[in-house]
LOPAFI-412106 format. One record per residue (C-alpha): residue number from 0; residue in three letters; x, y, z. Coordinates in steps of 0.2 Angstrom, whole numbers. Example, Ala and Ser with C-alpha at 12.3 -4.5 7.8 and 13.67 -1.06 7.14 Angstrom:
2
{torba 0,ALA,{62,-22,39}}
{torba 1,SER,{68,-5,36}}
//
This chain:
328
{torba 0,MET,{41,505,754}}
{torba 1,MET,{24,497,749}}
{torba 2,ASN,{8,507,762}}
{torba 3,ARG,{10,496,779}}
{torba 4,ILE,{-10,486,779}}
{torba 5,LYS,{-17,494,797}}
{torba 6,ILE,{-22,479,806}}
{torba 7,GLY,{-30,480,824}}
{torba 8,GLN,{-33,468,840}}
{torba 9,ILE,{-47,462,848}}
{torba 10,GLY,{-45,456,864}}
{torba 11,VAL,{-27,451,878}}
{torba 12,GLY,{-37,435,885}}
{torba 13,HIS,{-31,423,871}}
{torba 14,ALA,{-12,414,881}}
{torba 15,HIS,{-4,420,862}}
{torba 16,ALA,{-12,435,860}}
{torba 17,ALA,{3,446,867}}
{torba 18,GLY,{15,437,854}}
{torba 19,LYS,{4,439,841}}
{torba 20,MET,{6,456,844}}
{torba 21,ALA,{23,459,846}}
{torba 22,ALA,{24,449,827}}
{torba 23,TYR,{15,462,820}}
{torba 24,ARG,{23,479,829}}
{torba 25,GLN,{39,471,823}}
{torba 26,SER,{30,465,805}}
{torba 27,PRO,{35,480,790}}
{torba 28,ASP,{19,473,784}}
{torba 29,TYR,{7,479,798}}
{torba 30,GLU,{5,498,805}}
{torba 31,VAL,{-5,492,821}}
{torba 32,VAL,{-18,505,824}}
{torba 33,GLY,{-28,499,843}}
{torba 34,ILE,{-30,488,851}}
{torba 35,VAL,{-50,482,863}}
{torba 36,GLU,{-52,473,876}}
{torba 37,PRO,{-66,478,885}}
{torba 38,ASP,{-63,467,904}}
{torba 39,GLU,{-53,478,913}}
{torba 40,GLU,{-44,467,927}}
{torba 41,LEU,{-37,458,907}}
{torba 42,ARG,{-33,478,902}}
{torba 43,SER,{-24,485,916}}
{torba 44,ALA,{-13,467,917}}
{torba 45,ALA,{-9,470,897}}
{torba 46,GLN,{-5,489,898}}
{torba 47,ASN,{13,490,904}}
{torba 48,LEU,{16,474,896}}
{torba 49,PRO,{29,479,882}}
{torba 50,GLU,{18,471,869}}
{torba 51,TYR,{3,486,871}}
{torba 52,ARG,{16,500,876}}
{torba 53,ASP,{11,514,868}}
{torba 54,LEU,{-1,511,856}}
{torba 55,PRO,{-18,516,859}}
{torba 56,TRP,{-34,508,869}}
{torba 57,MET,{-53,508,860}}
{torba 58,THR,{-70,502,857}}
{torba 59,GLU,{-73,487,849}}
{torba 60,GLU,{-84,498,836}}
{torba 61,GLN,{-70,512,836}}
{torba 62,LEU,{-60,500,830}}
{torba 63,LEU,{-70,493,817}}
{torba 64,ASN,{-72,510,811}}
{torba 65,VAL,{-55,516,810}}
{torba 66,PRO,{-49,522,791}}
{torba 67,ASP,{-42,507,780}}
{torba 68,LEU,{-43,495,794}}
{torba 69,ALA,{-41,480,782}}
{torba 70,ALA,{-39,469,797}}
{torba 71,VAL,{-43,461,816}}
{torba 72,ALA,{-32,450,825}}
{torba 73,VAL,{-46,442,838}}
{torba 74,GLU,{-36,438,852}}
{torba 75,THR,{-49,434,864}}
{torba 76,ARG,{-53,421,876}}
{torba 77,VAL,{-59,406,866}}
{torba 78,ARG,{-78,407,873}}
{torba 79,ASP,{-78,424,861}}
{torba 80,LEU,{-69,421,847}}
{torba 81,LEU,{-82,417,836}}
{torba 82,ALA,{-95,429,841}}
{torba 83,THR,{-80,443,839}}
{torba 84,ALA,{-73,435,820}}
{torba 85,GLU,{-91,436,814}}
{torba 86,ARG,{-94,454,818}}
{torba 87,CYS,{-76,459,813}}
{torba 88,VAL,{-79,448,797}}
{torba 89,LYS,{-99,454,793}}
{torba 90,ALA,{-88,471,794}}
{torba 91,GLY,{-78,469,782}}
{torba 92,LYS,{-62,465,788}}
{torba 93,HIS,{-49,451,785}}
{torba 94,VAL,{-45,442,802}}
{torba 95,HIS,{-35,431,810}}
{torba 96,ILE,{-42,419,823}}
{torba 97,ASP,{-34,410,836}}
{torba 98,LYS,{-35,394,841}}
{torba 99,PRO,{-48,381,844}}
{torba 100,ALA,{-61,390,834}}
{torba 101,GLY,{-76,390,847}}
{torba 102,GLU,{-87,376,850}}
{torba 103,SER,{-101,381,838}}
{torba 104,LEU,{-94,374,821}}
{torba 105,PRO,{-116,379,813}}
{torba 106,GLN,{-105,398,820}}
{torba 107,TYR,{-90,394,813}}
{torba 108,GLN,{-98,388,795}}
{torba 109,ARG,{-109,406,797}}
{torba 110,ILE,{-92,413,800}}
{torba 111,LEU,{-81,406,781}}
{torba 112,ASP,{-97,409,773}}
{torba 113,GLU,{-98,426,776}}
{torba 114,ALA,{-80,428,771}}
{torba 115,MET,{-78,418,754}}
{torba 116,ARG,{-92,431,749}}
{torba 117,GLN,{-84,446,754}}
{torba 118,HIS,{-65,439,748}}
{torba 119,LEU,{-58,440,764}}
{torba 120,ALA,{-46,431,772}}
{torba 121,VAL,{-49,420,788}}
{torba 122,GLN,{-34,413,796}}
{torba 123,LEU,{-30,402,811}}
{torba 124,GLY,{-21,402,823}}
{torba 125,TYR,{-11,384,823}}
{torba 126,MET,{6,389,827}}
{torba 127,TYR,{17,376,818}}
{torba 128,ARG,{7,378,801}}
{torba 129,TYR,{23,389,797}}
{torba 130,SER,{36,380,803}}
{torba 131,PRO,{54,377,794}}
{torba 132,ALA,{50,356,799}}
{torba 133,VAL,{32,356,794}}
{torba 134,ILE,{37,364,777}}
{torba 135,PHE,{50,353,772}}
{torba 136,LEU,{37,337,779}}
{torba 137,ARG,{21,346,765}}
{torba 138,GLU,{33,348,754}}
{torba 139,ALA,{39,330,753}}
{torba 140,LEU,{24,324,753}}
{torba 141,LYS,{22,334,738}}
{torba 142,SER,{36,325,728}}
{torba 143,GLY,{31,310,733}}
{torba 144,TRP,{48,305,742}}
{torba 145,LEU,{37,298,756}}
{torba 146,GLY,{24,285,745}}
{torba 147,GLU,{9,282,751}}
{torba 148,PRO,{4,288,770}}
{torba 149,PHE,{-3,274,780}}
{torba 150,GLU,{2,278,798}}
{torba 151,VAL,{4,295,809}}
{torba 152,GLU,{8,296,824}}
{torba 153,THR,{7,313,833}}
{torba 154,VAL,{9,319,854}}
{torba 155,MET,{8,337,860}}
{torba 156,SER,{9,340,879}}
{torba 157,LYS,{14,348,896}}
{torba 158,VAL,{10,349,913}}
{torba 159,ILE,{-5,363,917}}
{torba 160,PRO,{-4,371,933}}
{torba 161,PHE,{-17,366,948}}
{torba 162,GLU,{-24,384,948}}
{torba 163,ARG,{-26,382,929}}
{torba 164,ARG,{-36,367,926}}
{torba 165,PRO,{-54,376,931}}
{torba 166,GLN,{-50,390,918}}
{torba 167,LEU,{-44,376,906}}
{torba 168,ALA,{-62,366,913}}
{torba 169,GLU,{-73,378,905}}
{torba 170,TYR,{-72,366,890}}
{torba 171,GLN,{-78,350,888}}
{torba 172,GLY,{-64,347,873}}
{torba 173,GLY,{-53,346,886}}
{torba 174,MET,{-33,343,885}}
{torba 175,MET,{-39,340,865}}
{torba 176,PHE,{-46,357,866}}
{torba 177,GLU,{-30,367,872}}
{torba 178,LEU,{-18,357,864}}
{torba 179,GLY,{-20,343,853}}
{torba 180,CYS,{-30,356,843}}
{torba 181,HIS,{-12,362,836}}
{torba 182,ILE,{-7,345,831}}
{torba 183,ILE,{-23,339,821}}
{torba 184,ASP,{-19,353,811}}
{torba 185,LEU,{-6,346,805}}
{torba 186,VAL,{-12,329,802}}
{torba 187,ILE,{-29,334,792}}
{torba 188,GLY,{-13,343,780}}
{torba 189,ALA,{-7,326,778}}
{torba 190,LEU,{-20,315,775}}
{torba 191,GLY,{-36,327,773}}
{torba 192,GLU,{-53,325,782}}
{torba 193,PRO,{-53,307,792}}
{torba 194,THR,{-69,295,788}}
{torba 195,LYS,{-70,292,807}}
{torba 196,VAL,{-63,300,823}}
{torba 197,THR,{-66,290,838}}
{torba 198,PRO,{-63,302,856}}
{torba 199,PHE,{-54,294,870}}
{torba 200,ARG,{-56,304,885}}
{torba 201,GLN,{-51,304,904}}
{torba 202,GLU,{-51,313,918}}
{torba 203,SER,{-33,302,926}}
{torba 204,LEU,{-29,316,937}}
{torba 205,PRO,{-41,316,958}}
{torba 206,THR,{-46,336,957}}
{torba 207,SER,{-61,343,960}}
{torba 208,ASP,{-61,350,944}}
{torba 209,THR,{-67,342,927}}
{torba 210,LEU,{-54,343,915}}
{torba 211,ARG,{-51,331,904}}
{torba 212,ASP,{-31,330,909}}
{torba 213,ASN,{-28,317,895}}
{torba 214,MET,{-36,312,880}}
{torba 215,LEU,{-35,301,864}}
{torba 216,ALA,{-40,303,846}}
{torba 217,VAL,{-41,289,832}}
{torba 218,PHE,{-42,298,815}}
{torba 219,GLU,{-47,281,802}}
{torba 220,TYR,{-46,282,784}}
{torba 221,PRO,{-46,272,769}}
{torba 222,ARG,{-27,267,770}}
{torba 223,ALA,{-20,277,785}}
{torba 224,ILE,{-20,278,802}}
{torba 225,ALA,{-19,291,814}}
{torba 226,THR,{-16,296,833}}
{torba 227,VAL,{-17,311,841}}
{torba 228,LYS,{-10,311,860}}
{torba 229,SER,{-12,326,873}}
{torba 230,THR,{-12,326,890}}
{torba 231,GLY,{-10,342,903}}
{torba 232,LEU,{2,331,914}}
{torba 233,GLU,{16,327,906}}
{torba 234,VAL,{34,331,914}}
{torba 235,GLU,{41,341,901}}
{torba 236,GLY,{29,338,889}}
{torba 237,GLY,{37,352,879}}
{torba 238,ALA,{51,342,875}}
{torba 239,ARG,{43,327,870}}
{torba 240,ARG,{29,335,854}}
{torba 241,HIS,{33,329,839}}
{torba 242,PHE,{25,323,822}}
{torba 243,THR,{27,306,815}}
{torba 244,LEU,{25,302,796}}
{torba 245,CYS,{25,285,791}}
{torba 246,GLY,{24,281,768}}
{torba 247,THR,{28,268,758}}
{torba 248,GLU,{44,276,751}}
{torba 249,GLY,{50,285,769}}
{torba 250,THR,{47,291,787}}
{torba 251,CYS,{48,310,792}}
{torba 252,GLN,{48,313,811}}
{torba 253,ILE,{46,329,818}}
{torba 254,ILE,{54,330,834}}
{torba 255,GLN,{52,345,845}}
{torba 256,LEU,{41,351,838}}
{torba 257,ASP,{41,372,844}}
{torba 258,GLU,{64,367,842}}
{torba 259,PRO,{61,354,826}}
{torba 260,TYR,{76,345,818}}
{torba 261,VAL,{67,330,807}}
{torba 262,LEU,{75,312,805}}
{torba 263,LEU,{71,306,787}}
{torba 264,ALA,{74,288,780}}
{torba 265,LEU,{71,286,763}}
{torba 266,ASN,{71,270,751}}
{torba 267,LYS,{82,278,740}}
{torba 268,ASN,{90,292,736}}
{torba 269,ARG,{79,310,733}}
{torba 270,ASP,{89,325,728}}
{torba 271,LYS,{100,329,740}}
{torba 272,TYR,{97,318,752}}
{torba 273,GLN,{103,300,756}}
{torba 274,ARG,{93,282,755}}
{torba 275,GLY,{91,279,775}}
{torba 276,TYR,{90,289,789}}
{torba 277,GLN,{97,304,792}}
{torba 278,LYS,{98,321,804}}
{torba 279,ILE,{90,338,797}}
{torba 280,ALA,{91,354,808}}
{torba 281,PHE,{85,368,804}}
{torba 282,GLY,{89,381,822}}
{torba 283,ASP,{75,391,830}}
{torba 284,TYR,{61,399,822}}
{torba 285,PRO,{52,414,828}}
{torba 286,ARG,{33,409,833}}
{torba 287,TYR,{20,419,823}}
{torba 288,VAL,{32,430,811}}
{torba 289,GLY,{26,418,797}}
{torba 290,ASP,{7,420,802}}
{torba 291,ALA,{8,438,799}}
{torba 292,ALA,{19,437,782}}
{torba 293,ASP,{8,424,774}}
{torba 294,LEU,{-7,436,780}}
{torba 295,ALA,{0,451,769}}
{torba 296,LYS,{3,442,757}}
{torba 297,ILE,{-14,434,757}}
{torba 298,ILE,{-23,452,759}}
{torba 299,ARG,{-12,462,746}}
{torba 300,GLY,{-17,448,732}}
{torba 301,GLU,{0,443,731}}
{torba 302,LYS,{-7,423,735}}
{torba 303,ASP,{-17,413,741}}
{torba 304,SER,{-21,405,755}}
{torba 305,ASP,{-11,386,759}}
{torba 306,PHE,{-25,385,770}}
{torba 307,PRO,{-41,387,763}}
{torba 308,TYR,{-60,388,770}}
{torba 309,THR,{-61,370,767}}
{torba 310,HIS,{-48,364,776}}
{torba 311,GLU,{-49,378,791}}
{torba 312,LEU,{-68,371,794}}
{torba 313,ALA,{-60,351,790}}
{torba 314,VAL,{-48,356,804}}
{torba 315,GLN,{-61,362,818}}
{torba 316,ARG,{-74,346,816}}
{torba 317,ALA,{-59,336,816}}
{torba 318,VAL,{-56,345,832}}
{torba 319,LEU,{-73,345,839}}
{torba 320,ASN,{-74,325,835}}
{torba 321,ALA,{-57,322,842}}
{torba 322,CYS,{-63,330,859}}
{torba 323,GLY,{-82,322,858}}
{torba 324,LEU,{-91,335,855}}
{torba 325,PRO,{-106,340,843}}
{torba 326,THR,{-101,346,825}}
{torba 327,ALA,{-121,350,822}}
//
């Protein structure tokens, strides 16, 4: 059996933190050596959760000095993600950084540059990258089944509980920053970096907070247009999350991103798929398991990342542009 990769986690404040820890603990690739959370309230709430039970709690300095520690999952509150990740990379550790990659593009650029210098992996926590439906779309594009892409239309929304709105309002990027970043990652993966991004931002629910809860961004390309929509107001919004790409020779619709199936239209037979529309089912897939497995292969040198530094930087630049936030 191959030696397991020693990994630790800094932070439990991110919404994905417990799920990531569960994936690492259940994986045969990893040995979880410790967890860091300086906030007493967050640590107290997390200590009895099954995802963290029986793990050693330590300081960041202690974790980064664990012998043979290879990687750190950065799962802090969003405002602390980049500062924490920068310290980990400077300490020579591979990092998984949860989404989105903060509000400072120059700081993120520094992290990527330092990781490149040290040949370290930087993996972002965009949860649809390893969806079987998204992998199918990437392969269809690579194989030329869809022809030249000319349109993408994608939506990711939910209802944000009233009591959580002030926390999200801390970030001026609103729902595009909180949720839309996931589907922006898919747009950049399919079409590359846009030539222009135009954001539209609204506060549609009259409340005392300043959360931009209804957002749209239009991505322009030389031969394509993409629209990205994200709100915090849509009833049962999770069931309508989708990603549709139209090309000159076919259309691929990923329906319900969290429990996906594909509606595929082709202008001629391709491999086992027929001309016209067909439904392709994938069944449930566990979040975060694919991320963890892929990171292990990258750390062991078994493969290069499918999402290189240039992709990660392009995604974050597009996220900030779609939020109407500065990139300098």
